[in-house]
N, CA, C and O atoms as a GROMACS GRO file, in nm:
protein
  332
    1UNK      N    1  -0.182  -0.765   1.266
    1UNK     CA    2  -0.282  -0.858   1.216
    1UNK      C    3  -0.379  -0.783   1.126
    1UNK      O    4  -0.425  -0.833   1.024
    2UNK      N    5  -0.408  -0.659   1.169
    2UNK     CA    6  -0.502  -0.577   1.092
    2UNK      C    7  -0.455  -0.554   0.949
    2UNK      O    8  -0.532  -0.570   0.854
    3UNK      N    9  -0.329  -0.516   0.934
    3UNK     CA   10  -0.270  -0.491   0.808
    3UNK      C   11  -0.257  -0.615   0.722
    3UNK      O   12  -0.281  -0.615   0.602
    4UNK      N   13  -0.218  -0.722   0.792
    4UNK     CA   14  -0.201  -0.857   0.724
    4UNK      C   15  -0.333  -0.889   0.658
    4UNK      O   16  -0.337  -0.907   0.537
    5UNK      N   17  -0.441  -0.897   0.733
    5UNK     CA   18  -0.571  -0.939   0.688
    5UNK      C   19  -0.617  -0.848   0.569
    5UNK      O   20  -0.679  -0.894   0.473
    6UNK      N   21  -0.585  -0.722   0.581
    6UNK     CA   22  -0.629  -0.631   0.474
    6UNK      C   23  -0.552  -0.663   0.351
    6UNK      O   24  -0.613  -0.671   0.244
    7UNK      N   25  -0.425  -0.681   0.357
    7UNK     CA   26  -0.346  -0.711   0.233
    7UNK      C   27  -0.383  -0.847   0.181
    7UNK      O   28  -0.371  -0.873   0.061
    8UNK      N   29  -0.428  -0.936   0.271
    8UNK     CA   30  -0.486  -1.068   0.209
    8UNK      C   31  -0.614  -1.066   0.148
    8UNK      O   32  -0.663  -1.166   0.096
    9UNK      N   33  -0.674  -0.945   0.153
    9UNK     CA   34  -0.810  -0.934   0.090
    9UNK      C   35  -0.930  -0.946   0.183
    9UNK      O   36  -1.044  -0.926   0.142
   10UNK      N   37  -0.903  -0.978   0.308
   10UNK     CA   38  -1.025  -1.005   0.402
   10UNK      C   39  -1.060  -0.885   0.471
   10UNK      O   40  -1.173  -0.882   0.520
   11UNK      N   41  -0.983  -0.780   0.485
   11UNK     CA   42  -1.016  -0.657   0.560
   11UNK      C   43  -1.053  -0.537   0.478
   11UNK      O   44  -1.082  -0.430   0.531
   12UNK      N   45  -1.050  -0.557   0.336
   12UNK     CA   46  -1.084  -0.446   0.253
   12UNK      C   47  -0.979  -0.328   0.267
   12UNK      O   48  -0.858  -0.348   0.252
   13UNK      N   49  -1.032  -0.209   0.296
   13UNK     CA   50  -0.950  -0.099   0.305
   13UNK      C   51  -0.916  -0.057   0.451
   13UNK      O   52  -0.873   0.054   0.481
   14UNK      N   53  -0.939  -0.151   0.533
   14UNK     CA   54  -0.903  -0.133   0.680
   14UNK      C   55  -0.761  -0.120   0.707
   14UNK      O   56  -0.720  -0.053   0.801
   15UNK      N   57  -0.680  -0.188   0.621
   15UNK     CA   58  -0.536  -0.177   0.642
   15UNK      C   59  -0.468  -0.033   0.642
   15UNK      O   60  -0.353  -0.013   0.682
   16UNK      N   61  -0.551   0.060   0.594
   16UNK     CA   62  -0.497   0.188   0.588
   16UNK      C   63  -0.490   0.251   0.722
   16UNK      O   64  -0.418   0.350   0.737
   17UNK      N   65  -0.560   0.200   0.823
   17UNK     CA   66  -0.559   0.258   0.960
   17UNK      C   67  -0.431   0.195   1.040
   17UNK      O   68  -0.409   0.232   1.155
   18UNK      N   69  -0.352   0.103   0.980
   18UNK     CA   70  -0.241   0.043   1.044
   18UNK      C   71  -0.137   0.154   1.093
   18UNK      O   72  -0.112   0.160   1.214
   19UNK      N   73  -0.080   0.236   1.011
   19UNK     CA   74   0.013   0.335   1.054
   19UNK      C   75  -0.050   0.429   1.137
   19UNK      O   76   0.008   0.453   1.243
   20UNK      N   77  -0.166   0.493   1.111
   20UNK     CA   78  -0.222   0.592   1.208
   20UNK      C   79  -0.249   0.524   1.345
   20UNK      O   80  -0.222   0.587   1.448
   21UNK      N   81  -0.301   0.403   1.351
   21UNK     CA   82  -0.326   0.333   1.476
   21UNK      C   83  -0.193   0.323   1.554
   21UNK      O   84  -0.188   0.357   1.673
   22UNK      N   85  -0.079   0.274   1.482
   22UNK     CA   86   0.036   0.257   1.550
   22UNK      C   87   0.093   0.394   1.591
   22UNK      O   88   0.165   0.403   1.690
   23UNK      N   89   0.062   0.497   1.519
   23UNK     CA   90   0.116   0.638   1.549
   23UNK      C   91   0.058   0.694   1.683
   23UNK      O   92   0.112   0.789   1.740
   24UNK      N   93  -0.049   0.636   1.728
   24UNK     CA   94  -0.105   0.670   1.859
   24UNK      C   95  -0.009   0.623   1.974
   24UNK      O   96  -0.004   0.683   2.081
   25UNK      N   97   0.062   0.518   1.948
   25UNK     CA   98   0.151   0.470   2.056
   25UNK      C   99   0.302   0.508   2.037
   25UNK      O  100   0.379   0.507   2.133
   26UNK      N  101   0.341   0.542   1.913
   26UNK     CA  102   0.480   0.584   1.884
   26UNK      C  103   0.476   0.679   1.787
   26UNK      O  104   0.372   0.703   1.724
   27UNK      N  105   0.604   0.750   1.765
   27UNK     CA  106   0.611   0.848   1.649
   27UNK      C  107   0.568   0.792   1.521
   27UNK      O  108   0.597   0.675   1.496
   28UNK      N  109   0.497   0.870   1.428
   28UNK     CA  110   0.454   0.823   1.300
   28UNK      C  111   0.563   0.766   1.206
   28UNK      O  112   0.541   0.673   1.130
   29UNK      N  113   0.685   0.831   1.216
   29UNK     CA  114   0.794   0.787   1.116
   29UNK      C  115   0.835   0.639   1.167
   29UNK      O  116   0.860   0.550   1.087
   30UNK      N  117   0.839   0.621   1.307
   30UNK     CA  118   0.872   0.487   1.352
   30UNK      C  119   0.777   0.383   1.316
   30UNK      O  120   0.809   0.272   1.274
   31UNK      N  121   0.650   0.429   1.334
   31UNK     CA  122   0.536   0.328   1.290
   31UNK      C  123   0.546   0.288   1.145
   31UNK      O  124   0.526   0.171   1.111
   32UNK      N  125   0.578   0.391   1.051
   32UNK     CA  126   0.581   0.354   0.911
   32UNK      C  127   0.712   0.270   0.883
   32UNK      O  128   0.713   0.181   0.798
   33UNK      N  129   0.815   0.301   0.954
   33UNK     CA  130   0.942   0.230   0.938
   33UNK      C  131   0.928   0.081   0.983
   33UNK      O  132   0.998  -0.006   0.932
   34UNK      N  133   0.832   0.053   1.084
   34UNK     CA  134   0.805  -0.085   1.130
   34UNK      C  135   0.731  -0.157   1.027
   34UNK      O  136   0.763  -0.273   0.999
   35UNK      N  137   0.631  -0.096   0.966
   35UNK     CA  138   0.543  -0.163   0.880
   35UNK      C  139   0.604  -0.173   0.735
   35UNK      O  140   0.574  -0.271   0.667
   36UNK      N  141   0.685  -0.078   0.686
   36UNK     CA  142   0.734  -0.086   0.556
   36UNK      C  143   0.801  -0.211   0.514
   36UNK      O  144   0.772  -0.259   0.404
   37UNK      N  145   0.894  -0.271   0.597
   37UNK     CA  146   0.958  -0.392   0.552
   37UNK      C  147   0.854  -0.504   0.547
   37UNK      O  148   0.861  -0.586   0.455
   38UNK      N  149   0.759  -0.513   0.639
   38UNK     CA  150   0.660  -0.610   0.641
   38UNK      C  151   0.579  -0.608   0.508
   38UNK      O  152   0.562  -0.710   0.440
   39UNK      N  153   0.525  -0.476   0.473
   39UNK     CA  154   0.442  -0.463   0.358
   39UNK      C  155   0.536  -0.504   0.235
   39UNK      O  156   0.488  -0.574   0.146
   40UNK      N  157   0.658  -0.467   0.230
   40UNK     CA  158   0.736  -0.495   0.111
   40UNK      C  159   0.749  -0.654   0.091
   40UNK      O  160   0.734  -0.705  -0.020
   41UNK      N  161   0.775  -0.720   0.193
   41UNK     CA  162   0.791  -0.862   0.202
   41UNK      C  163   0.654  -0.927   0.155
   41UNK      O  164   0.655  -1.027   0.083
   42UNK      N  165   0.543  -0.870   0.194
   42UNK     CA  166   0.414  -0.921   0.162
   42UNK      C  167   0.391  -0.907   0.007
   42UNK      O  168   0.338  -0.994  -0.062
   43UNK      N  169   0.438  -0.788  -0.039
   43UNK     CA  170   0.433  -0.765  -0.185
   43UNK      C  171   0.511  -0.864  -0.262
   43UNK      O  172   0.463  -0.924  -0.359
   44UNK      N  173   0.635  -0.881  -0.219
   44UNK     CA  174   0.726  -0.976  -0.300
   44UNK      C  175   0.668  -1.119  -0.300
   44UNK      O  176   0.676  -1.188  -0.401
   45UNK      N  177   0.608  -1.166  -0.183
   45UNK     CA  178   0.554  -1.294  -0.183
   45UNK      C  179   0.434  -1.304  -0.282
   45UNK      O  180   0.414  -1.405  -0.350
   46UNK      N  181   0.355  -1.191  -0.285
   46UNK     CA  182   0.234  -1.189  -0.372
   46UNK      C  183   0.267  -1.198  -0.519
   46UNK      O  184   0.209  -1.274  -0.597
   47UNK      N  185   0.371  -1.108  -0.554
   47UNK     CA  186   0.409  -1.114  -0.696
   47UNK      C  187   0.478  -1.248  -0.732
   47UNK      O  188   0.466  -1.293  -0.846
   48UNK      N  189   0.544  -1.309  -0.646
   48UNK     CA  190   0.607  -1.443  -0.672
   48UNK      C  191   0.507  -1.545  -0.687
   48UNK      O  192   0.523  -1.630  -0.775
   49UNK      N  193   0.397  -1.547  -0.605
   49UNK     CA  194   0.283  -1.642  -0.618
   49UNK      C  195   0.204  -1.630  -0.737
   49UNK      O  196   0.161  -1.732  -0.790
   50UNK      N  197   0.177  -1.510  -0.788
   50UNK     CA  198   0.091  -1.489  -0.902
   50UNK      C  199   0.161  -1.452  -1.027
   50UNK      O  200   0.095  -1.408  -1.121
   51UNK      N  201   0.296  -1.467  -1.035
   51UNK     CA  202   0.372  -1.437  -1.152
   51UNK      C  203   0.320  -1.507  -1.266
   51UNK      O  204   0.298  -1.628  -1.267
   52UNK      N  205   0.299  -1.424  -1.370
   52UNK     CA  206   0.244  -1.489  -1.506
   52UNK      C  207   0.101  -1.503  -1.517
   52UNK      O  208   0.052  -1.533  -1.626
   53UNK      N  209   0.022  -1.483  -1.408
   53UNK     CA  210  -0.129  -1.503  -1.410
   53UNK      C  211  -0.180  -1.361  -1.407
   53UNK      O  212  -0.167  -1.288  -1.309
   54UNK      N  213  -0.243  -1.324  -1.529
   54UNK     CA  214  -0.315  -1.185  -1.534
   54UNK      C  215  -0.409  -1.204  -1.637
   54UNK      O  216  -0.413  -1.300  -1.714
   55UNK      N  217  -0.501  -1.084  -1.635
   55UNK     CA  218  -0.603  -1.075  -1.736
   55UNK      C  219  -0.573  -0.937  -1.808
   55UNK      O  220  -0.570  -0.830  -1.747
   56UNK      N  221  -0.552  -0.950  -1.936
   56UNK     CA  222  -0.523  -0.829  -2.018
   56UNK      C  223  -0.631  -0.722  -1.995
   56UNK      O  224  -0.600  -0.607  -1.964
   57UNK      N  225  -0.769  -0.765  -2.013
   57UNK     CA  226  -0.872  -0.675  -2.013
   57UNK      C  227  -0.874  -0.604  -1.867
   57UNK      O  228  -0.894  -0.483  -1.858
   58UNK      N  229  -0.856  -0.675  -1.769
   58UNK     CA  230  -0.856  -0.618  -1.633
   58UNK      C  231  -0.745  -0.519  -1.617
   58UNK      O  232  -0.760  -0.413  -1.557
   59UNK      N  233  -0.629  -0.557  -1.673
   59UNK     CA  234  -0.508  -0.469  -1.663
   59UNK      C  235  -0.548  -0.340  -1.741
   59UNK      O  236  -0.528  -0.229  -1.690
   60UNK      N  237  -0.597  -0.352  -1.848
   60UNK     CA  238  -0.637  -0.232  -1.930
   60UNK      C  239  -0.734  -0.136  -1.857
   60UNK      O  240  -0.729  -0.013  -1.862
   61UNK      N  241  -0.824  -0.211  -1.788
   61UNK     CA  242  -0.922  -0.123  -1.722
   61UNK      C  243  -0.870  -0.053  -1.601
   61UNK      O  244  -0.911   0.058  -1.567
   62UNK      N  245  -0.775  -0.120  -1.534
   62UNK     CA  246  -0.711  -0.065  -1.409
   62UNK      C  247  -0.604   0.045  -1.440
   62UNK      O  248  -0.573   0.128  -1.355
   63UNK      N  249  -0.552   0.043  -1.560
   63UNK     CA  250  -0.430   0.127  -1.583
   63UNK      C  251  -0.472   0.274  -1.578
   63UNK      O  252  -0.393   0.347  -1.516
   64UNK      N  253  -0.586   0.335  -1.633
   64UNK     CA  254  -0.610   0.473  -1.618
   64UNK      C  255  -0.606   0.520  -1.462
   64UNK      O  256  -0.541   0.617  -1.423
   65UNK      N  257  -0.679   0.443  -1.383
   65UNK     CA  258  -0.681   0.468  -1.245
   65UNK      C  259  -0.550   0.469  -1.171
   65UNK      O  260  -0.524   0.553  -1.085
   66UNK      N  261  -0.464   0.369  -1.206
   66UNK     CA  262  -0.336   0.347  -1.154
   66UNK      C  263  -0.247   0.473  -1.196
   66UNK      O  264  -0.172   0.528  -1.114
   67UNK      N  265  -0.258   0.510  -1.314
   67UNK     CA  266  -0.179   0.614  -1.365
   67UNK      C  267  -0.222   0.757  -1.287
   67UNK      O  268  -0.137   0.834  -1.241
   68UNK      N  269  -0.343   0.776  -1.280
   68UNK     CA  270  -0.394   0.896  -1.214
   68UNK      C  271  -0.355   0.886  -1.058
   68UNK      O  272  -0.308   0.987  -1.006
   69UNK      N  273  -0.370   0.776  -0.984
   69UNK     CA  274  -0.324   0.765  -0.847
   69UNK      C  275  -0.181   0.793  -0.831
   69UNK      O  276  -0.144   0.866  -0.739
   70UNK      N  277  -0.091   0.734  -0.920
   70UNK     CA  278   0.048   0.754  -0.904
   70UNK      C  279   0.082   0.905  -0.929
   70UNK      O  280   0.167   0.961  -0.860
   71UNK      N  281   0.014   0.970  -1.030
   71UNK     CA  282   0.036   1.109  -1.047
   71UNK      C  283  -0.004   1.196  -0.929
   71UNK      O  284   0.063   1.292  -0.892
   72UNK      N  285  -0.114   1.158  -0.874
   72UNK     CA  286  -0.162   1.242  -0.758
   72UNK      C  287  -0.071   1.209  -0.628
   72UNK      O  288  -0.050   1.294  -0.541
   73UNK      N  289  -0.026   1.095  -0.624
   73UNK     CA  290   0.083   1.069  -0.517
   73UNK      C  291   0.200   1.150  -0.530
   73UNK      O  292   0.246   1.212  -0.434
   74UNK      N  293   0.257   1.152  -0.656
   74UNK     CA  294   0.383   1.228  -0.691
   74UNK      C  295   0.352   1.372  -0.660
   74UNK      O  296   0.432   1.435  -0.592
   75UNK      N  297   0.236   1.432  -0.706
   75UNK     CA  298   0.208   1.570  -0.694
   75UNK      C  299   0.197   1.612  -0.541
   75UNK      O  300   0.248   1.716  -0.499
   76UNK      N  301   0.131   1.527  -0.466
   76UNK     CA  302   0.118   1.543  -0.322
   76UNK      C  303   0.259   1.547  -0.251
   76UNK      O  304   0.287   1.634  -0.169
   77UNK      N  305   0.345   1.448  -0.290
   77UNK     CA  306   0.474   1.435  -0.226
   77UNK      C  307   0.558   1.559  -0.279
   77UNK      O  308   0.645   1.603  -0.203
   78UNK      N  309   0.540   1.614  -0.393
   78UNK     CA  310   0.621   1.724  -0.439
   78UNK      C  311   0.571   1.860  -0.369
   78UNK      O  312   0.646   1.956  -0.354
   79UNK      N  313   0.446   1.859  -0.330
   79UNK     CA  314   0.387   1.991  -0.283
   79UNK      C  315   0.396   2.002  -0.128
   79UNK      O  316   0.412   2.111  -0.074
   80UNK      N  317   0.384   1.886  -0.060
   80UNK     CA  318   0.381   1.877   0.088
   80UNK      C  319   0.518   1.887   0.139
   80UNK      O  320   0.605   1.809   0.100
   81UNK      N  321   0.540   1.986   0.229
   81UNK     CA  322   0.668   1.997   0.295
   81UNK      C  323   0.676   1.932   0.429
   81UNK      O  324   0.582   1.943   0.508
   82UNK      N  325   0.787   1.861   0.460
   82UNK     CA  326   0.806   1.788   0.584
   82UNK      C  327   0.893   1.884   0.668
   82UNK      O  328   1.012   1.898   0.640
   83UNK      N  329   0.841   1.945   0.760
   83UNK     CA  330   0.918   2.032   0.842
   83UNK      C  331   0.923   1.983   0.989
   83UNK      O  332   0.986   2.046   1.074
   0.00000   0.00000   0.00000
């Protein structure tokens, strides 16, 4: 419920605690595996609902932050070792 409310815009950034909170009760990989299909389905429904509705200025304003965030995520994934 916490993750769903956050993805819907009601919980703000509270959805980030979904996997860590579940990881208290089960292995972190299993917690992520349970939430991943749900999050993917939510994203698909969101894109389908808002398809074709966008604001070019907002997109241009958000693009630098998105590129930096994707780059930092890639760099982190490349440097962190899973052992």
